[in-house]
C-alpha positions as CSV (number, residue, x, y, z in Angstrom):
1,X,20.4,10.6,27.6
2,X,17.4,12.8,27.8
3,X,18.9,15.3,25.3
4,X,19.5,12.5,22.7
5,X,15.9,11.2,23.2
6,X,14.6,14.7,22.6
7,X,16.7,15.1,19.4
8,X,15.6,11.7,18.2
9,X,12.0,12.7,18.8
10,X,12.4,16.0,16.9
11,X,14.1,14.3,14.0
12,X,11.4,11.7,13.8
13,X,8.6,14.3,14.0
14,X,10.3,16.3,11.2
15,X,10.6,13.2,9.1
16,X,7.0,12.1,9.5
17,X,5.7,15.7,9.0
18,X,7.6,16.1,5.7
19,X,6.5,12.6,4.6
20,X,2.9,13.5,5.2
21,X,3.2,16.9,3.5
22,X,5.0,15.5,0.4
23,X,2.8,12.4,-0.1
24,X,1.0,12.4,-3.4
25,X,-1.7,9.6,-3.5
26,X,-2.2,10.0,-7.3
27,X,-0.3,7.5,-9.3
28,X,1.5,8.6,-12.5
29,X,-0.4,8.0,-15.7
30,X,2.3,5.8,-17.1
31,X,4.8,3.2,-15.9
32,X,4.5,0.2,-13.7
33,X,1.9,1.7,-11.3
34,X,-0.6,2.3,-14.1
35,X,-0.1,-1.3,-15.4
36,X,-0.5,-2.8,-11.9
37,X,-3.8,-0.8,-11.5
38,X,-5.1,-2.0,-14.9
39,X,-4.2,-5.6,-13.9
40,X,-5.9,-5.2,-10.6
41,X,-9.0,-3.8,-12.4
42,X,-8.9,-6.8,-14.7
43,X,-8.8,-9.2,-11.7
44,X,-11.5,-7.3,-9.8
45,X,-13.9,-7.5,-12.8
46,X,-13.4,-11.2,-13.2
47,X,-11.6,-11.1,-16.5
48,X,-8.4,-12.7,-15.2
49,X,-4.8,-11.6,-15.4
50,X,-5.1,-9.8,-18.7
51,X,-3.9,-6.7,-20.4
52,X,-7.3,-5.1,-20.8
53,X,-5.8,-2.0,-22.4
54,X,-4.5,-4.0,-25.4
55,X,-6.6,-5.3,-28.3
56,X,-7.9,-8.8,-27.7
57,X,-7.1,-8.6,-24.0
58,X,-4.2,-11.0,-24.1
59,X,-2.9,-12.8,-20.9
60,X,-0.3,-10.7,-19.1
61,X,3.1,-12.3,-18.9
62,X,5.5,-9.5,-17.8
63,X,4.8,-8.8,-14.1
64,X,4.1,-11.3,-11.3
65,X,0.5,-11.2,-10.1
66,X,1.1,-10.7,-6.3
67,X,0.7,-6.9,-6.1
68,X,-2.3,-6.8,-8.5
69,X,-3.9,-9.5,-6.4
70,X,-3.4,-7.4,-3.3
71,X,-4.9,-4.3,-5.1
72,X,-7.8,-6.1,-6.7
73,X,-10.1,-6.3,-3.6
74,X,-9.5,-2.6,-3.0
75,X,-10.2,-1.7,-6.6
76,X,-13.3,-3.9,-6.7
77,X,-14.6,-2.3,-3.5
78,X,-14.6,1.1,-5.2
79,X,-11.1,2.2,-4.3
80,X,-10.6,4.7,-7.1
81,X,-7.0,5.6,-6.5
82,X,-5.0,2.9,-4.8
83,X,-1.3,2.2,-5.5
């Protein structure tokens, strides 16, 4: 039993160590994460759920608003890179 617990601990430590070492907090410049951040910025600035990067800032209709709503307070508080 003690040997299995030690092996489990070593495996967990290796997993967590590699996850921390490989984590990249910078979002990619395209794709869904950039769109979610733009929508969160729009909500945080009080412009509503709009595609602020498109001419005329139309209302956004593609993605549901839950994740941008969670990001908006962080972006509004000065959270530069949050994804």
